[in-house]
N, C-alpha and C positions, 0 to 999 in steps of 0.2 A: 438783725441779719447784716452781715458784712460782705462786701464784694472783694474778691481776691484779684488783684491786678497783676499778679506775677505772670510773666511770659508775654505781656502785651507788646513790649518793645520788640520782641522777636517777630511778631506778626506785622508790626509797622515796618520793620526793617525789610522783611521779605516783600511786602507790598511796594515799598520804595524801590527795591532792586528790580522788581518786575517792570515798574514804570520806566526806570532808567534804561533797562534793556530794550523796551519798546521804542523809546526815543532814539536810542543808538541805532536800532534796526532801520527806522525811518530815515535817519540822517545818512546811513550808509546807502540806502536805496536811492535817495535823492542825489547823493554824491556820485554814484555809479551812472545815473542818468546824465549828469553834467559832464562827466568824463567821456561818456559815449558820444554825447553831442559834439564835444570838441574833436573827438577822433573822426566822426563823420565829416565835420567841417574841414578838417585837415586833409582827409582822403579826397574830398571833393576838389579842394584846391590843387592837390597833386595830380588828380585825374585830369582836370582841365588843362593844366600846364603840359602834362604828358600828351594829351590829345592835340593840343595846339602845336607842339614841337615834333610830335611823332607822325605816324601814318594815319591817325584819326581816332575814331571812337573805339576801335579794337584795343588800342593802347590803354585807354581809360578803363575799359571793362576788365582788362587783365590786372591792372593796378588795384582796382576795387576788389576783385576776387581774391587777390593775395591777402588783403586785409579783412576778409570775411564780410564783404559788403557787396552791393550790386549797383550798377548804374541804371537808374530809371529812365533817364533821357540824356541824349547827347546831340546837340544841334549846333550847326555852324551858321553864324549870322555874320555875313561878310567874311572878314578874316579872323573873327573871334569864334571861340567855341564856348557854349554854355552846357555845363554838365550838372546833372542832379544825381546825387548818391544817396542810397538808403541803407541804413544799418539797424541792427537789432540790439537791444540792451543785453547785458550779460545774462547767462542762463539762470542763475539764482533768482534774478528779478523776474524773468519770464515765468519761472515755476511759481514764485510767490503770487504773481498776478493771476495765474491760472487757478491757484488755490483759493484766491479771493473772488474767483468768478469773473475776472476782468481779462481783457486782452492787453498784453504789454504794448506800450506805445512804439510805433515805428518812427525812427528818427531820420530826418532827411536834411540835406544841405545842398545849396546850389553855388556854383562857382563859375566865373567867367575868366577866360584867358585868351590872349592873342599873341601874335608874333612880336 
């Protein structure tokens, strides 16, 4: 009795392609989290500067809202202002997290600015 090995390379190639697609999907998800974290940090910096130079926390809230984020806290400490901004990851990552039975992480950043 002989074993026929024809077509096994196709099976291995398909399995390898599936593994590579999964690795690429995980890398893209992690990349989108990193980019979102930097965006939240940048908006926190801008919101703190805006609140320190403008009329107060209303300026910071408006700036965060324009960038689809929200100000969790805005406190004046002496002449400085400390702002905490919260943002959500992109929608595809939120849907993927829900599909896996997880809650997408909420990303936050704090910034301090003064006159």
